[in-house]
N, C-alpha and C positions, 0 to 999 in steps of 0.2 A: 454831402447828403448819402447817407447808408443806405444800399440795395442789398435787402437779406435775401440769399438764396437758399428758399427753401421747398422739399417737396412736402404736397399734400396727401396725405392717403386718407379715401373713403370705402368704407363695405358698407351696402346699404340692405335695408329689408326687403328688399326685391332679388336679393339672392344672387345677381346676377353677374358679380366677380367685385375684385379688388381693383379701385382706381388709382392712377398717381398720376401728380400734377406739377412738372418741378417749375417753382412759381420764381420771378423778381419779384418782388416788393419794397416801396420804398414811399416816404412820407415827402409830399413838395408844396407849400404854403397853406400847412394843416391838410391837406386832402391826402388821403391813401390811395395808390394808383399801383397799377400792377401790369406784369406780362409772362404770358404761359407759355414758358421757351421748349417742352417736349411733355409730351404726355405719352402713359401706354393703360390699357387694361386687362388682365389676367382674368382668364374665366375661370370661374372652379371646378373641381372634375368632379364627377359623380359623387363620389365619397364623400370630399368636401362638405359639399351642398349636403347630402344626408346629413354630416357633422352639422353643423352649421345649424341648419333647420331642427336637428332634434337636441340640440345645447339645452333646450329647455327643459327638458326631462333628464336631464344628470342628475347623479349625485355631487354633493358640494364637493366631492377629491376630485371625480373625472371632470367636472367643469373647470374646477385650477388648471388641470392636466394641460385642457384643452386651452384656458386662456396663454399657459406658457407655452406650446407646443407651435398656437397661432400666432404669437409673438415672434417667435424665433423666425417661423415661414415668413410673416410679413417683412423680418430683415433679411431676410436670402433675396426675396423679391426685390425689394429697396435697391441692394449692393448690386444687385446684378444689373438693375435701369440707368443707374450710376454708372455703372462702368461700360455700360453698353453707349452711353451718348457721352459718357469723359464728363461729369458732369461736376462742377464745381457746388458743394452742399454745406450749409452752416447750421441746419435743423432738419431734422424732420419731425412733422407734425401731424400725429396720428389718431383718428377717431376709434379706429379699431372697430367690432362688429357688434351690434346690439345684439346680446342673447336673452336680455331678461330689462323688462321696462315694466316697474309697478310705481306711478309718481304717487298713488294714494297709500301707499305707504312708503314712502321716501324710499325708493329701491329701484338702481337703475345700474346695468353692469354689461360694459364691453367689452370683451374680448380681444388680446391682443397684447399681452405682459410687455407696456413700453419699455423695461429692464431687458427682457431677452431680446425683444427688435434694435436695444441700441447694441448689444453686445453683438448681434447676429451682422449688424450693419457698419459696426465699431463709429459713428457716427452720435450726435445731443438729441436727442429723442426728446418732442413736448406731447402728453398725453393724458388721460383721461382728464378729459375737457366738463364730465358731467357732473361728476360726483360734489364737488364744492358748492354749486349751487343749490343740488340737493339739500345739502350739510344748511345752506342759508333760506329751507323752507319754500325750494322753488322744483317746480317739475322736470328739472334738468334736460328742457327742452322747449322749446327746438332751438338751436343753436346757430344753426345760419343766419338770420336775422341780420344780425351783428353785419355780416359782409354785405347782405340788400341795401343796409344800410350806407354802406363805408365805399363800396363800389358801384351800385347800383341804383342811386337815388333818384335818377330821371324817371323812373318809372313810376308810377301810381300804385301799383300792386306786383308783387313778386310769387309765383307760384312755382312751387316743386313739385313735378310727379314722380314721384320715386314708387317706393312700392306701397307709401303712404303721399296724402296729398295734406300740404300745408302752406300755407300765405303767411307774408306780412307786407304791410302798409304803415303809414305815418299819421297818427291821430295826433293835432295839438304837441307838436316836437316829442309826441312818445312813439317807440315802434311797438306796434303789436300784431304778434304772430302766434299761431297755433297751426294744429293738427285738423285740417279739413274736417279726414276720413279716408275714405277708400283710393286706390291707384290702381298700379301693377300688382298688388300684392293678389286681388281677386281676379286679376286677368290671369298670370302666372298660373295662379291655383288651380284655372280651369284649363289651362291648354298643357301642363303636364300631366293631366289624367290621359294624355296619349303622348305621352314624352316630345311634346312639343315646347322648345325653348319659350316662344313669346309669340302675339298674333303678328306678323309682318305689316306692319303699315294698317294694323288694324283689319284686313283683309276679311278673316273670319269675321269678325266683328260685325262690318258693313251688312254681310249678306245674311244674316238673321233678323229675328224680329223682337220685339219686348215681350217677355214672357209678366205680365203685370202683375200675376198673385208673388212673385220673385220681388219684381220691383219695389210693391209695396211692404215686404217684410225688409227688404234692404233699406230701404225711407224712413221706414218706424223705427230702428236701433235707438234707444235710451241715449246715446254716445252725442249723438246731432241736437239731441234737448240741453245738454253742460251748456255753462257759459263760460268762457274764455279766464285767464289760460289754462288748457287741457292741452292733454297730448296722449295718444296712444301707441300700444306696441303690439309684439306678435302676439302677444298671449291675449288680446282683447281680438284678433284678428281668426284664433283657432276656436276661444269659445265661444264668440256672439255670432261672424260669420258664418265658418265653414259649416256651421250645419245649417245654414239654411242654403248654401249653396250644391249643399252633398245629396240634398233631399227632394230636389228639382229635379223631375225627369224629363226631361228637356234636351235637344240637340247642344252642340259646344257652340256653335254658332248664334245660338238663340239666348244660352244662358254670358255669354262677351258680348251679345250685344246688348240685350237689359243692362251689363253692370257701366258698359259706357255711357247707357243713360245715366244710372243712377249717380255716377261720379261727375258727371257733369249738372248733375240738378242741383247738386249738393255745392260743388264750387259756385255756380252761377248765382245758386241763393242767399252763401255769405258775400260776395263780389257787390251785389247789389244790395245786401243790408249795411256794406259798409261804407258805400258811392257817397262823392262829396261836389264830385263836376259832374258836367254834362259827356265831356267825352275825357276817355282814360284810357289809359295806356297798361295795358297787362302782359308782362316779362313771363314766360314758361320758357322752366327748362327742366332737365329730369328724363329719363327715358322715357316718359309717357309723351314729351313734346315731340317725338318722332312717330308717334302713333297718329296718322294724318285725323283716320277717321273717329278718334277721340276727340283732338284739335276744332275736325270740323262741325261736331256734334257741340262742342263747349262754345262755341263763335255763335252758333246758331240761336242758344237758348241767352247768352250776354246779347243777343240783336245789335245796334250800330251805335250804342253807346260807350261801348269795351272794345277797345280793339286788341287782338291777342298779335302780340308778337313774338317770335321764334327767334334767336338769334341763333349766331353762327354755329355751326354743330360741336366745336371745341367745349364753347360754353356751357350747352344744353348739357354735354358728357360730364366735363369735370369741373363745374360751379363748385359742386360742394367739395372737392380736393382743393381746388382752392382757397374756398373759406376758411377750411382746417389748415391750410399752409397759412393765411393772416390772423388766425386766431392764436397760431402759434409765435408768430411774430410779435403781437401785439400783447401776448404772455412774458417775454422776453423785455419786453417794451416795458412791463408792469402797466400798462393802461387796459381799460375796462374791454372784455372778450364776449361778457355774457348779460345780457341785459331784464335787470328784474321787470323791466312792463311786458317783457316775452312771457317769461316763465314763472312771476309769480313769489320770487324770494324776495328777502327782507331788503335787498340791495342790489345793485352791480357789483360784478363781480371779475376779477382777471384771473380767467384760471385755468388749469392745465398744470401737471408736475414735469417736473424738468428732469433724464435722467440719463446719467452718461455713461458712455460704455466701457465696459472692462476689459 
């Protein structure tokens, strides 16, 4: 039995830092299994946070420069992680950080040059997981559903609450997944106005009240009417959501409270729309799973037909990094790691590019 020793790297749209997960992954009797051996989250400095946030407005030259320097930084963080734990590593699988995502234009870009990363840490790197799917006519997203299918298939739905909310489930032996809409991105935008990184446990939101005008405007966003496959990026948030939030004159508590009701409404709507059983289990991961007010509100809107399950903290925080480690392994094995039923591409693919250190 071949056990792959892989580090998965993930930086999400919520901009809360770089997640590293050292995983052992193997196939046994036709099923994939894993253990997460070590983890680390590296918070971004204010300077890096601004760089990543503003990358969308950089010139082509400056963007490529950031792509390379960020790749080197990823490699430096990875080799430090390896040395701290004296880890034995076969591959690094890196998602990078999405700066541009315009699927309607056939365009997506994740900074974090795989070659710079490989050279900085001296390990083989698999990166650039989205481009091939785009070239096949897909959205290049979401990618995590392959992990939902292979690692977490005992749940009826898998929901990730990162910067964006996305969902994954099976319909007639096909995996369906798409970005539902907002999650931590809007909450963090509101709290960062007062230099607060995030709303701990949703306590500020809990003390607020619904702003009906804001709720109606958010609920009316045209993205929610689109059929899947569909995905969104930071551009959509800046263009469609930020103007709504910034034009509402209300307390931070009320803005947060309203946002949580909007997020929960849209998630509950999608689960109820795709329900096929009387009793269902919903696995929730990502930073939003730690927001107890958001989870309580969601459970309330779902009622007793759907049980919201919050797994152990290591899965909440590192599931995406784990899945990119799996995607790296599947790429090495030349097995499918991107599903066309999810992205809308012409066919399934084994995506990702291998970079050898020099």
